[in-house]
Structure formats: C-alpha cells, structure tokens
Predicted model as a PDB file, atoms N, CA, C, CB and O in Angstrom, pLDDT in the B-factor column:
MODEL        1                                                                  
ATOM      1  N   ALA A   1      84.006  88.177  75.501  1.00 62.00           N  
ATOM      2  CA  ALA A   1      84.843  89.363  75.587  1.00 62.00           C  
ATOM      3  C   ALA A   1      84.355  90.313  76.680  1.00 62.00           C  
ATOM      4  CB  ALA A   1      84.874  90.081  74.245  1.00 62.00           C  
ATOM      5  O   ALA A   1      85.161  90.962  77.346  1.00 62.00           O  
ATOM      6  N   ASP A   2      83.024  90.393  76.865  1.00 79.00           N  
ATOM      7  CA  ASP A   2      82.493  91.281  77.896  1.00 79.00           C  
ATOM      8  C   ASP A   2      82.927  90.837  79.291  1.00 79.00           C  
ATOM      9  CB  ASP A   2      80.968  91.332  77.815  1.00 79.00           C  
ATOM     10  O   ASP A   2      83.183  91.674  80.157  1.00 79.00           O  
ATOM     11  N   GLY A   3      83.009  89.543  79.509  1.00 84.00           N  
ATOM     12  CA  GLY A   3      83.449  89.023  80.798  1.00 84.00           C  
ATOM     13  C   GLY A   3      84.888  89.389  81.094  1.00 84.00           C  
ATOM     14  O   GLY A   3      85.232  89.709  82.232  1.00 84.00           O  
ATOM     15  N   VAL A   4      85.735  89.344  80.067  1.00 88.00           N  
ATOM     16  CA  VAL A   4      87.146  89.704  80.228  1.00 88.00           C  
ATOM     17  C   VAL A   4      87.264  91.195  80.528  1.00 88.00           C  
ATOM     18  CB  VAL A   4      87.960  89.339  78.956  1.00 88.00           C  
ATOM     19  O   VAL A   4      88.047  91.596  81.389  1.00 88.00           O  
ATOM     20  N   ALA A   5      86.498  92.007  79.829  1.00 87.00           N  
ATOM     21  CA  ALA A   5      86.531  93.459  80.050  1.00 87.00           C  
ATOM     22  C   ALA A   5      86.051  93.802  81.460  1.00 87.00           C  
ATOM     23  CB  ALA A   5      85.660  94.189  78.999  1.00 87.00           C  
ATOM     24  O   ALA A   5      86.622  94.672  82.117  1.00 87.00           O  
ATOM     25  N   ALA A   6      85.007  93.124  81.924  1.00 85.00           N  
ATOM     26  CA  ALA A   6      84.486  93.376  83.270  1.00 85.00           C  
ATOM     27  C   ALA A   6      85.505  92.969  84.328  1.00 85.00           C  
ATOM     28  CB  ALA A   6      83.165  92.618  83.489  1.00 85.00           C  
ATOM     29  O   ALA A   6      85.702  93.686  85.310  1.00 85.00           O  
ATOM     30  N   LEU A   7      86.150  91.830  84.136  1.00 83.00           N  
ATOM     31  CA  LEU A   7      87.177  91.371  85.073  1.00 83.00           C  
ATOM     32  C   LEU A   7      88.358  92.339  85.098  1.00 83.00           C  
ATOM     33  CB  LEU A   7      87.657  89.957  84.698  1.00 83.00           C  
ATOM     34  O   LEU A   7      88.861  92.679  86.169  1.00 83.00           O  
ATOM     35  N   PHE A   8      88.796  92.780  83.928  1.00 81.00           N  
ATOM     36  CA  PHE A   8      89.907  93.733  83.841  1.00 81.00           C  
ATOM     37  C   PHE A   8      89.551  95.036  84.550  1.00 81.00           C  
ATOM     38  CB  PHE A   8      90.270  94.009  82.367  1.00 81.00           C  
ATOM     39  O   PHE A   8      90.382  95.608  85.255  1.00 81.00           O  
ATOM     40  N   SER A   9      88.330  95.501  84.365  1.00 82.00           N  
ATOM     41  CA  SER A   9      87.884  96.736  85.018  1.00 82.00           C  
ATOM     42  C   SER A   9      87.893  96.578  86.537  1.00 82.00           C  
ATOM     43  CB  SER A   9      86.473  97.123  84.532  1.00 82.00           C  
ATOM     44  O   SER A   9      88.337  97.478  87.251  1.00 82.00           O  
ATOM     45  N   ARG A  10      87.409  95.445  87.033  1.00 79.00           N  
ATOM     46  CA  ARG A  10      87.417  95.207  88.481  1.00 79.00           C  
ATOM     47  C   ARG A  10      88.837  95.159  89.026  1.00 79.00           C  
ATOM     48  CB  ARG A  10      86.689  93.903  88.813  1.00 79.00           C  
ATOM     49  O   ARG A  10      89.119  95.699  90.096  1.00 79.00           O  
ATOM     50  N   LEU A  11      89.722  94.515  88.290  1.00 77.00           N  
ATOM     51  CA  LEU A  11      91.122  94.455  88.722  1.00 77.00           C  
ATOM     52  C   LEU A  11      91.735  95.846  88.792  1.00 77.00           C  
ATOM     53  CB  LEU A  11      91.938  93.572  87.774  1.00 77.00           C  
ATOM     54  O   LEU A  11      92.398  96.185  89.772  1.00 77.00           O  
ATOM     55  N   CYS A  12      91.519  96.643  87.769  1.00 77.00           N  
ATOM     56  CA  CYS A  12      92.103  97.993  87.724  1.00 77.00           C  
ATOM     57  C   CYS A  12      91.608  98.871  88.869  1.00 77.00           C  
ATOM     58  CB  CYS A  12      91.779  98.661  86.392  1.00 77.00           C  
ATOM     59  O   CYS A  12      92.341  99.731  89.356  1.00 77.00           O  
ATOM     60  N   HIS A  13      90.373  98.657  89.295  1.00 77.00           N  
ATOM     61  CA  HIS A  13      89.793  99.498  90.331  1.00 77.00           C  
ATOM     62  C   HIS A  13      90.008  98.966  91.749  1.00 77.00           C  
ATOM     63  CB  HIS A  13      88.332  99.655  90.078  1.00 77.00           C  
ATOM     64  O   HIS A  13      89.657  99.634  92.722  1.00 77.00           O  
ATOM     65  N   ASN A  14      90.576  97.776  91.869  1.00 79.00           N  
ATOM     66  CA  ASN A  14      90.764  97.185  93.196  1.00 79.00           C  
ATOM     67  C   ASN A  14      92.198  96.787  93.485  1.00 79.00           C  
ATOM     68  CB  ASN A  14      89.887  95.986  93.342  1.00 79.00           C  
ATOM     69  O   ASN A  14      92.454  96.048  94.436  1.00 79.00           O  
ATOM     70  N   VAL A  15      93.128  97.260  92.690  1.00 82.00           N  
ATOM     71  CA  VAL A  15      94.529  96.914  92.870  1.00 82.00           C  
ATOM     72  C   VAL A  15      95.205  97.953  93.779  1.00 82.00           C  
ATOM     73  CB  VAL A  15      95.253  96.827  91.496  1.00 82.00           C  
ATOM     74  O   VAL A  15      94.874  99.138  93.729  1.00 82.00           O  
ATOM     75  N   PHE A  16      96.129  97.509  94.587  1.00 82.00           N  
ATOM     76  CA  PHE A  16      96.916  98.400  95.439  1.00 82.00           C  
ATOM     77  C   PHE A  16      98.369  98.331  95.006  1.00 82.00           C  
ATOM     78  CB  PHE A  16      96.768  98.023  96.943  1.00 82.00           C  
ATOM     79  O   PHE A  16      98.877  97.256  94.687  1.00 82.00           O  
ATOM     80  N   SER A  17      99.034  99.469  94.994  1.00 82.00           N  
ATOM     81  CA  SER A  17     100.478  99.505  94.741  1.00 82.00           C  
ATOM     82  C   SER A  17     101.187  99.094  96.019  1.00 82.00           C  
ATOM     83  CB  SER A  17     100.949 100.926  94.267  1.00 82.00           C  
ATOM     84  O   SER A  17     100.941  99.669  97.079  1.00 82.00           O  
ATOM     85  N   ILE A  18     102.059  98.110  95.926  1.00 83.00           N  
ATOM     86  CA  ILE A  18     102.853  97.679  97.084  1.00 83.00           C  
ATOM     87  C   ILE A  18     104.121  98.516  97.070  1.00 83.00           C  
ATOM     88  CB  ILE A  18     103.179  96.120  97.043  1.00 83.00           C  
ATOM     89  O   ILE A  18     104.946  98.395  96.165  1.00 83.00           O  
ATOM     90  N   THR A  19     104.270  99.363  98.079  1.00 80.00           N  
ATOM     91  CA  THR A  19     105.373 100.321  98.096  1.00 80.00           C  
ATOM     92  C   THR A  19     106.347 100.042  99.231  1.00 80.00           C  
ATOM     93  CB  THR A  19     104.836 101.736  98.215  1.00 80.00           C  
ATOM     94  O   THR A  19     106.005  99.431 100.244  1.00 80.00           O  
ATOM     95  N   SER A  20     107.557 100.507  99.027  1.00 80.00           N  
ATOM     96  CA  SER A  20     108.590 100.390 100.057  1.00 80.00           C  
ATOM     97  C   SER A  20     108.457 101.551 101.033  1.00 80.00           C  
ATOM     98  CB  SER A  20     110.013 100.363  99.424  1.00 80.00           C  
ATOM     99  O   SER A  20     107.612 102.427 100.850  1.00 80.00           O  
ATOM    100  N   SER A  21     109.286 101.558 102.063  1.00 78.00           N  
ATOM    101  CA  SER A  21     109.266 102.656 103.033  1.00 78.00           C  
ATOM    102  C   SER A  21     109.656 103.985 102.386  1.00 78.00           C  
ATOM    103  CB  SER A  21     110.209 102.349 104.200  1.00 78.00           C  
ATOM    104  O   SER A  21     109.382 105.051 102.936  1.00 78.00           O  
ATOM    105  N   ARG A  22     110.293 103.918 101.222  1.00 84.00           N  
ATOM    106  CA  ARG A  22     110.661 105.137 100.478  1.00 84.00           C  
ATOM    107  C   ARG A  22     109.613 105.498  99.430  1.00 84.00           C  
ATOM    108  CB  ARG A  22     112.024 104.954  99.800  1.00 84.00           C  
ATOM    109  O   ARG A  22     109.833 106.367  98.586  1.00 84.00           O  
ATOM    110  N   MET A  23     108.463 104.813  99.499  1.00 82.00           N  
ATOM    111  CA  MET A  23     107.340 105.032  98.586  1.00 82.00           C  
ATOM    112  C   MET A  23     107.662 104.648  97.140  1.00 82.00           C  
ATOM    113  CB  MET A  23     106.916 106.480  98.640  1.00 82.00           C  
ATOM    114  O   MET A  23     107.080 105.203  96.208  1.00 82.00           O  
ATOM    115  N   LEU A  24     108.579 103.710  96.953  1.00 87.00           N  
ATOM    116  CA  LEU A  24     108.872 103.177  95.628  1.00 87.00           C  
ATOM    117  C   LEU A  24     107.980 101.969  95.397  1.00 87.00           C  
ATOM    118  CB  LEU A  24     110.383 102.798  95.483  1.00 87.00           C  
ATOM    119  O   LEU A  24     107.823 101.140  96.294  1.00 87.00           O  
ATOM    120  N   THR A  25     107.393 101.856  94.212  1.00 87.00           N  
ATOM    121  CA  THR A  25     106.498 100.747  93.914  1.00 87.00           C  
ATOM    122  C   THR A  25     107.293  99.470  93.683  1.00 87.00           C  
ATOM    123  CB  THR A  25     105.633 101.065  92.690  1.00 87.00           C  
ATOM    124  O   THR A  25     108.161  99.404  92.812  1.00 87.00           O  
ATOM    125  N   ASN A  26     106.973  98.453  94.486  1.00 85.00           N  
ATOM    126  CA  ASN A  26     107.614  97.140  94.351  1.00 85.00           C  
ATOM    127  C   ASN A  26     106.759  96.180  93.538  1.00 85.00           C  
ATOM    128  CB  ASN A  26     107.893  96.542  95.727  1.00 85.00           C  
ATOM    129  O   ASN A  26     107.255  95.167  93.045  1.00 85.00           O  
ATOM    130  N   GLY A  27     105.499  96.491  93.399  1.00 85.00           N  
ATOM    131  CA  GLY A  27     104.581  95.624  92.663  1.00 85.00           C  
ATOM    132  C   GLY A  27     103.153  96.033  92.931  1.00 85.00           C  
ATOM    133  O   GLY A  27     102.889  97.096  93.495  1.00 85.00           O  
ATOM    134  N   TYR A  28     102.238  95.184  92.524  1.00 85.00           N  
ATOM    135  CA  TYR A  28     100.819  95.454  92.688  1.00 85.00           C  
ATOM    136  C   TYR A  28     100.149  94.205  93.232  1.00 85.00           C  
ATOM    137  CB  TYR A  28     100.171  95.897  91.348  1.00 85.00           C  
ATOM    138  O   TYR A  28     100.602  93.088  92.982  1.00 85.00           O  
ATOM    139  N   GLY A  29      99.078  94.397  93.972  1.00 83.00           N  
ATOM    140  CA  GLY A  29      98.362  93.252  94.517  1.00 83.00           C  
ATOM    141  C   GLY A  29      96.892  93.541  94.664  1.00 83.00           C  
ATOM    142  O   GLY A  29      96.474  94.693  94.783  1.00 83.00           O  
ATOM    143  N   VAL A  30      96.114  92.480  94.656  1.00 85.00           N  
ATOM    144  CA  VAL A  30      94.680  92.585  94.919  1.00 85.00           C  
ATOM    145  C   VAL A  30      94.453  92.012  96.314  1.00 85.00           C  
ATOM    146  CB  VAL A  30      93.814  91.824  93.821  1.00 85.00           C  
ATOM    147  O   VAL A  30      94.786  90.858  96.583  1.00 85.00           O  
ATOM    148  N   PHE A  31      93.897  92.812  97.175  1.00 84.00           N  
ATOM    149  CA  PHE A  31      93.631  92.440  98.558  1.00 84.00           C  
ATOM    150  C   PHE A  31      92.120  92.545  98.755  1.00 84.00           C  
ATOM    151  CB  PHE A  31      94.424  93.359  99.580  1.00 84.00           C  
ATOM    152  O   PHE A  31      91.606  93.622  99.059  1.00 84.00           O  
ATOM    153  N   PRO A  32      91.404  91.422  98.582  1.00 82.00           N  
ATOM    154  CA  PRO A  32      89.937  91.463  98.542  1.00 82.00           C  
ATOM    155  C   PRO A  32      89.265  92.195  99.702  1.00 82.00           C  
ATOM    156  CB  PRO A  32      89.422  90.083  98.503  1.00 82.00           C  
ATOM    157  O   PRO A  32      88.341  92.975  99.470  1.00 82.00           O  
ATOM    158  N   VAL A  33      89.696  91.972 100.928  1.00 83.00           N  
ATOM    159  CA  VAL A  33      89.052  92.632 102.061  1.00 83.00           C  
ATOM    160  C   VAL A  33      89.257  94.146 101.985  1.00 83.00           C  
ATOM    161  CB  VAL A  33      89.604  92.082 103.392  1.00 83.00           C  
ATOM    162  O   VAL A  33      88.320  94.910 102.214  1.00 83.00           O  
ATOM    163  N   CYS A  34      90.464  94.575 101.668  1.00 83.00           N  
ATOM    164  CA  CYS A  34      90.756  96.009 101.583  1.00 83.00           C  
ATOM    165  C   CYS A  34      90.053  96.675 100.401  1.00 83.00           C  
ATOM    166  CB  CYS A  34      92.258  96.228 101.473  1.00 83.00           C  
ATOM    167  O   CYS A  34      89.881  97.894 100.386  1.00 83.00           O  
ATOM    168  N   SER A  35      89.652  95.885  99.421  1.00 83.00           N  
ATOM    169  CA  SER A  35      88.931  96.445  98.279  1.00 83.00           C  
ATOM    170  C   SER A  35      87.557  96.973  98.680  1.00 83.00           C  
ATOM    171  CB  SER A  35      88.783  95.393  97.186  1.00 83.00           C  
ATOM    172  O   SER A  35      86.945  97.735  97.932  1.00 83.00           O  
ATOM    173  N   PHE A  36      87.066  96.574  99.855  1.00 85.00           N  
ATOM    174  CA  PHE A  36      85.777  97.066 100.332  1.00 85.00           C  
ATOM    175  C   PHE A  36      85.889  98.429 101.026  1.00 85.00           C  
ATOM    176  CB  PHE A  36      85.164  96.057 101.284  1.00 85.00           C  
ATOM    177  O   PHE A  36      84.867  99.056 101.305  1.00 85.00           O  
ATOM    178  N   ILE A  37      87.092  98.891 101.304  1.00 89.00           N  
ATOM    179  CA  ILE A  37      87.282 100.184 101.969  1.00 89.00           C  
ATOM    180  C   ILE A  37      87.016 101.293 100.962  1.00 89.00           C  
ATOM    181  CB  ILE A  37      88.723 100.311 102.568  1.00 89.00           C  
ATOM    182  O   ILE A  37      87.586 101.304  99.871  1.00 89.00           O  
ATOM    183  N   ASN A  38      86.156 102.215 101.334  1.00 89.00           N  
ATOM    184  CA  ASN A  38      85.805 103.311 100.435  1.00 89.00           C  
ATOM    185  C   ASN A  38      86.868 104.400 100.418  1.00 89.00           C  
ATOM    186  CB  ASN A  38      84.473 103.905 100.834  1.00 89.00           C  
ATOM    187  O   ASN A  38      87.706 104.491 101.315  1.00 89.00           O  
ATOM    188  N   HIS A  39      86.812 105.215  99.387  1.00 88.00           N  
ATOM    189  CA  HIS A  39      87.724 106.331  99.183  1.00 88.00           C  
ATOM    190  C   HIS A  39      87.132 107.605  99.773  1.00 88.00           C  
ATOM    191  CB  HIS A  39      88.028 106.520  97.686  1.00 88.00           C  
ATOM    192  O   HIS A  39      85.917 107.804  99.779  1.00 88.00           O  
ATOM    193  N   SER A  40      88.004 108.447 100.260  1.00 91.00           N  
ATOM    194  CA  SER A  40      87.607 109.781 100.699  1.00 91.00           C  
ATOM    195  C   SER A  40      88.771 110.738 100.475  1.00 91.00           C  
ATOM    196  CB  SER A  40      87.172 109.776 102.197  1.00 91.00           C  
ATOM    197  O   SER A  40      89.933 110.373 100.655  1.00 91.00           O  
ATOM    198  N   CYS A  41      88.452 111.942 100.087  1.00 92.00           N  
ATOM    199  CA  CYS A  41      89.505 112.967  99.962  1.00 92.00           C  
ATOM    200  C   CYS A  41      89.965 113.418 101.352  1.00 92.00           C  
ATOM    201  CB  CYS A  41      88.991 114.191  99.137  1.00 92.00           C  
ATOM    202  O   CYS A  41      91.031 114.016 101.492  1.00 92.00           O  
ATOM    203  N   ALA A  42      89.161 113.130 102.370  1.00 92.00           N  
ATOM    204  CA  ALA A  42      89.526 113.419 103.762  1.00 92.00           C  
ATOM    205  C   ALA A  42      89.600 112.083 104.511  1.00 92.00           C  
ATOM    206  CB  ALA A  42      88.484 114.405 104.445  1.00 92.00           C  
ATOM    207  O   ALA A  42      88.863 111.858 105.471  1.00 92.00           O  
ATOM    208  N   ALA A  43      90.490 111.212 104.063  1.00 94.00           N  
ATOM    209  CA  ALA A  43      90.599 109.854 104.595  1.00 94.00           C  
ATOM    210  C   ALA A  43      90.932 109.845 106.080  1.00 94.00           C  
ATOM    211  CB  ALA A  43      91.653 109.078 103.832  1.00 94.00           C  
ATOM    212  O   ALA A  43      91.607 110.742 106.585  1.00 94.00           O  
ATOM    213  N   ASN A  44      90.444 108.810 106.773  1.00 96.00           N  
ATOM    214  CA  ASN A  44      90.756 108.669 108.192  1.00 96.00           C  
ATOM    215  C   ASN A  44      91.718 107.512 108.451  1.00 96.00           C  
ATOM    216  CB  ASN A  44      89.477 108.465 108.990  1.00 96.00           C  
ATOM    217  O   ASN A  44      92.042 107.212 109.600  1.00 96.00           O  
ATOM    218  N   SER A  45      92.175 106.860 107.373  1.00 95.00           N  
ATOM    219  CA  SER A  45      93.089 105.723 107.488  1.00 95.00           C  
ATOM    220  C   SER A  45      94.102 105.744 106.353  1.00 95.00           C  
ATOM    221  CB  SER A  45      92.311 104.393 107.485  1.00 95.00           C  
ATOM    222  O   SER A  45      93.906 106.405 105.333  1.00 95.00           O  
ATOM    223  N   ILE A  46      95.178 105.013 106.551  1.00 91.00           N  
ATOM    224  CA  ILE A  46      96.187 104.853 105.501  1.00 91.00           C  
ATOM    225  C   ILE A  46      96.481 103.367 105.320  1.00 91.00           C  
ATOM    226  CB  ILE A  46      97.493 105.638 105.849  1.00 91.00           C  
ATOM    227  O   ILE A  46      96.245 102.549 106.209  1.00 91.00           O  
ATOM    228  N   VAL A  47      96.997 103.052 104.155  1.00 88.00           N  
ATOM    229  CA  VAL A  47      97.409 101.688 103.837  1.00 88.00           C  
ATOM    230  C   VAL A  47      98.923 101.650 103.857  1.00 88.00           C  
ATOM    231  CB  VAL A  47      96.848 101.219 102.453  1.00 88.00           C  
ATOM    232  O   VAL A  47      99.583 102.539 103.319  1.00 88.00           O  
ATOM    233  N   SER A  48      99.471 100.620 104.477  1.00 85.00           N  
ATOM    234  CA  SER A  48     100.911 100.450 104.545  1.00 85.00           C  
ATOM    235  C   SER A  48     101.219  98.981 104.289  1.00 85.00           C  
ATOM    236  CB  SER A  48     101.480 100.920 105.924  1.00 85.00           C  
ATOM    237  O   SER A  48     100.349  98.124 104.441  1.00 85.00           O  
ATOM    238  N   PHE A  49     102.444  98.697 103.903  1.00 81.00           N  
ATOM    239  CA  PHE A  49     102.836  97.330 103.605  1.00 81.00           C  
ATOM    240  C   PHE A  49     104.017  96.903 104.454  1.00 81.00           C  
ATOM    241  CB  PHE A  49     103.172  97.184 102.133  1.00 81.00           C  
ATOM    242  O   PHE A  49     104.946  97.671 104.703  1.00 81.00           O  
ATOM    243  N   VAL A  50     103.952  95.659 104.890  1.00 81.00           N  
ATOM    244  CA  VAL A  50     105.075  94.989 105.540  1.00 81.00           C  
ATOM    245  C   VAL A  50     105.341  93.793 104.635  1.00 81.00           C  
ATOM    246  CB  VAL A  50     104.762  94.563 107.077  1.00 81.00           C  
ATOM    247  O   VAL A  50     104.633  92.787 104.690  1.00 81.00           O  
ATOM    248  N   GLY A  51     106.371  93.915 103.802  1.00 75.00           N  
ATOM    249  CA  GLY A  51     106.589  92.911 102.768  1.00 75.00           C  
ATOM    250  C   GLY A  51     105.431  92.971 101.793  1.00 75.00           C  
ATOM    251  O   GLY A  51     105.136  94.030 101.241  1.00 75.00           O  
ATOM    252  N   SER A  52     104.776  91.848 101.579  1.00 74.00           N  
ATOM    253  CA  SER A  52     103.622  91.835 100.683  1.00 74.00           C  
ATOM    254  C   SER A  52     102.299  91.830 101.459  1.00 74.00           C  
ATOM    255  CB  SER A  52     103.691  90.618  99.762  1.00 74.00           C  
ATOM    256  O   SER A  52     101.234  91.630 100.874  1.00 74.00           O  
ATOM    257  N   ARG A  53     102.371  92.051 102.771  1.00 82.00           N  
ATOM    258  CA  ARG A  53     101.152  92.087 103.596  1.00 82.00           C  
ATOM    259  C   ARG A  53     100.667  93.517 103.730  1.00 82.00           C  
ATOM    260  CB  ARG A  53     101.407  91.472 104.998  1.00 82.00           C  
ATOM    261  O   ARG A  53     101.445  94.439 103.974  1.00 82.00           O  
ATOM    262  N   ILE A  54      99.370  93.681 103.566  1.00 86.00           N  
ATOM    263  CA  ILE A  54      98.770  95.012 103.656  1.00 86.00           C  
ATOM    264  C   ILE A  54      98.297  95.257 105.091  1.00 86.00           C  
ATOM    265  CB  ILE A  54      97.584  95.159 102.651  1.00 86.00           C  
ATOM    266  O   ILE A  54      97.818  94.349 105.770  1.00 86.00           O  
ATOM    267  N   ARG A  55      98.444  96.486 105.523  1.00 90.00           N  
ATOM    268  CA  ARG A  55      97.975  96.905 106.850  1.00 90.00           C  
ATOM    269  C   ARG A  55      97.190  98.198 106.664  1.00 90.00           C  
ATOM    270  CB  ARG A  55      99.179  97.101 107.865  1.00 90.00           C  
ATOM    271  O   ARG A  55      97.545  99.035 105.834  1.00 90.00           O  
ATOM    272  N   VAL A  56      96.140  98.354 107.428  1.00 92.00           N  
ATOM    273  CA  VAL A  56      95.346  99.580 107.413  1.00 92.00           C  
ATOM    274  C   VAL A  56      95.453 100.193 108.806  1.00 92.00           C  
ATOM    275  CB  VAL A  56      93.835  99.303 107.011  1.00 92.00           C  
ATOM    276  O   VAL A  56      95.168  99.528 109.803  1.00 92.00           O  
ATOM    277  N   TYR A  57      95.863 101.457 108.876  1.00 94.00           N  
ATOM    278  CA  TYR A  57      96.049 102.157 110.139  1.00 94.00           C  
ATOM    279  C   TYR A  57      95.168 103.395 110.183  1.00 94.00           C  
ATOM    280  CB  TYR A  57      97.525 102.540 110.340  1.00 94.00           C  
ATOM    281  O   TYR A  57      95.097 104.150 109.213  1.00 94.00           O  
ATOM    282  N   ALA A  58      94.501 103.599 111.302  1.00 96.00           N  
ATOM    283  CA  ALA A  58      93.734 104.827 111.513  1.00 96.00           C  
ATOM    284  C   ALA A  58      94.732 105.967 111.739  1.00 96.00           C  
ATOM    285  CB  ALA A  58      92.738 104.684 112.736  1.00 96.00           C  
ATOM    286  O   ALA A  58      95.715 105.806 112.462  1.00 96.00           O  
ATOM    287  N   ILE A  59      94.474 107.106 111.122  1.00 95.00           N  
ATOM    288  CA  ILE A  59      95.370 108.251 111.330  1.00 95.00           C  
ATOM    289  C   ILE A  59      94.829 109.196 112.394  1.00 95.00           C  
ATOM    290  CB  ILE A  59      95.575 109.012 110.020  1.00 95.00           C  
ATOM    291  O   ILE A  59      95.505 110.147 112.788  1.00 95.00           O  
ATOM    292  N   PHE A  60      93.623 108.937 112.854  1.00 92.00           N  
ATOM    293  CA  PHE A  60      93.066 109.580 114.030  1.00 92.00           C  
ATOM    294  C   PHE A  60      91.951 108.674 114.549  1.00 92.00           C  
ATOM    295  CB  PHE A  60      92.537 111.031 113.706  1.00 92.00           C  
ATOM    296  O   PHE A  60      91.508 107.781 113.827  1.00 92.00           O  
ATOM    297  N   PRO A  61      91.492 108.882 115.774  1.00 95.00           N  
ATOM    298  CA  PRO A  61      90.465 107.995 116.320  1.00 95.00           C  
ATOM    299  C   PRO A  61      89.216 107.951 115.437  1.00 95.00           C  
ATOM    300  CB  PRO A  61      90.086 108.441 117.727  1.00 95.00           C  
ATOM    301  O   PRO A  61      88.731 108.984 114.977  1.00 95.00           O  
ATOM    302  N   ILE A  62      88.707 106.744 115.209  1.00 94.00           N  
ATOM    303  CA  ILE A  62      87.498 106.563 114.405  1.00 94.00           C  
ATOM    304  C   ILE A  62      86.390 106.126 115.361  1.00 94.00           C  
ATOM    305  CB  ILE A  62      87.715 105.504 113.239  1.00 94.00           C  
ATOM    306  O   ILE A  62      86.492 105.094 116.025  1.00 94.00           O  
ATOM    307  N   ARG A  63      85.344 106.921 115.415  1.00 95.00           N  
ATOM    308  CA  ARG A  63      84.246 106.638 116.339  1.00 95.00           C  
ATOM    309  C   ARG A  63      83.399 105.472 115.865  1.00 95.00           C  
ATOM    310  CB  ARG A  63      83.375 107.868 116.514  1.00 95.00           C  
ATOM    311  O   ARG A  63      83.316 105.193 114.669  1.00 95.00           O  
ATOM    312  N   LYS A  64      82.781 104.807 116.800  1.00 95.00           N  
ATOM    313  CA  LYS A  64      81.872 103.716 116.488  1.00 95.00           C  
ATOM    314  C   LYS A  64      80.801 104.215 115.517  1.00 95.00           C  
ATOM    315  CB  LYS A  64      81.226 103.147 117.780  1.00 95.00           C  
ATOM    316  O   LYS A  64      80.184 105.257 115.736  1.00 95.00           O  
ATOM    317  N   GLY A  65      80.595 103.466 114.458  1.00 95.00           N  
ATOM    318  CA  GLY A  65      79.596 103.841 113.453  1.00 95.00           C  
ATOM    319  C   GLY A  65      80.168 104.627 112.283  1.00 95.00           C  
ATOM    320  O   GLY A  65      79.519 104.738 111.243  1.00 95.00           O  
ATOM    321  N   TRP A  66      81.374 105.175 112.431  1.00 94.00           N  
ATOM    322  CA  TRP A  66      82.001 105.901 111.320  1.00 94.00           C  
ATOM    323  C   TRP A  66      82.566 104.914 110.318  1.00 94.00           C  
ATOM    324  CB  TRP A  66      83.116 106.847 111.831  1.00 94.00           C  
ATOM    325  O   TRP A  66      82.986 103.813 110.674  1.00 94.00           O  
ATOM    326  N   GLU A  67      82.569 105.317 109.089  1.00 94.00           N  
ATOM    327  CA  GLU A  67      83.140 104.488 108.021  1.00 94.00           C  
ATOM    328  C   GLU A  67      84.656 104.653 107.982  1.00 94.00           C  
ATOM    329  CB  GLU A  67      82.524 104.860 106.648  1.00 94.00           C  
ATOM    330  O   GLU A  67      85.169 105.763 108.117  1.00 94.00           O  
ATOM    331  N   VAL A  68      85.362 103.551 107.799  1.00 94.00           N  
ATOM    332  CA  VAL A  68      86.806 103.590 107.586  1.00 94.00           C  
ATOM    333  C   VAL A  68      87.011 103.861 106.098  1.00 94.00           C  
ATOM    334  CB  VAL A  68      87.516 102.239 108.045  1.00 94.00           C  
ATOM    335  O   VAL A  68      86.416 103.191 105.254  1.00 94.00           O  
ATOM    336  N   ASN A  69      87.857 104.849 105.778  1.00 93.00           N  
ATOM    337  CA  ASN A  69      88.128 105.149 104.370  1.00 93.00           C  
ATOM    338  C   ASN A  69      89.581 105.538 104.165  1.00 93.00           C  
ATOM    339  CB  ASN A  69      87.213 106.268 103.873  1.00 93.00           C  
ATOM    340  O   ASN A  69      90.275 105.954 105.092  1.00 93.00           O  
ATOM    341  N   ILE A  70      90.017 105.390 102.922  1.00 92.00           N  
ATOM    342  CA  ILE A  70      91.409 105.673 102.540  1.00 92.00           C  
ATOM    343  C   ILE A  70      91.416 106.602 101.339  1.00 92.00           C  
ATOM    344  CB  ILE A  70      92.188 104.359 102.220  1.00 92.00           C  
ATOM    345  O   ILE A  70      90.393 106.789 100.679  1.00 92.00           O  
ATOM    346  N   SER A  71      92.559 107.173 101.065  1.00 87.00           N  
ATOM    347  CA  SER A  71      92.755 107.972  99.865  1.00 87.00           C  
ATOM    348  C   SER A  71      93.459 107.108  98.842  1.00 87.00           C  
ATOM    349  CB  SER A  71      93.567 109.268 100.163  1.00 87.00           C  
ATOM    350  O   SER A  71      94.473 106.481  99.148  1.00 87.00           O  
ATOM    351  N   TYR A  72      92.931 107.068  97.627  1.00 71.00           N  
ATOM    352  CA  TYR A  72      93.555 106.248  96.573  1.00 71.00           C  
ATOM    353  C   TYR A  72      94.800 106.913  96.053  1.00 71.00           C  
ATOM    354  CB  TYR A  72      92.579 105.999  95.418  1.00 71.00           C  
ATOM    355  O   TYR A  72      95.462 106.377  95.164  1.00 71.00           O  
TER     356      TYR A  72                                                      
ENDMDL                                                                          
END                                                                             
C-alpha cells in the first residue's frame, strides 16, 4: 500500500493540465523531462501545449547559469 501511495503522490505532483488556447483543460499528462523544472512565483518560463505536446518558452532572456522555472 505504501508503494501505491508514493506513486500516487508523485503523479499528483508531476502532472500538467493540457489546456486549449482558451485555457480550457483538455486533459492531464505526465511529462517526465518537464517534471524536473522547478517552480517559482517569479517564473521565467511558461508551459504551452500544441495538441498533446508540451512546450516550454522563456518569457524573457535567461542568462547562462540561471535556472529555468515555471509557475504551477
């Protein structure tokens, strides 16, 4: 049971809402590479979807050595 709870917790914390251009939720997905992107209240990137493909875009120039982060 502990393994199931741990897996469920990881899923809940690493899932992305797949939204339309009108910001309507079309579904949810786990995107392993994007799950490594940290959160910031002053994010320097955004997540966008083209169909079911995730894209990460910088919203301003990110200097070498800076961390890429998004707002959840």
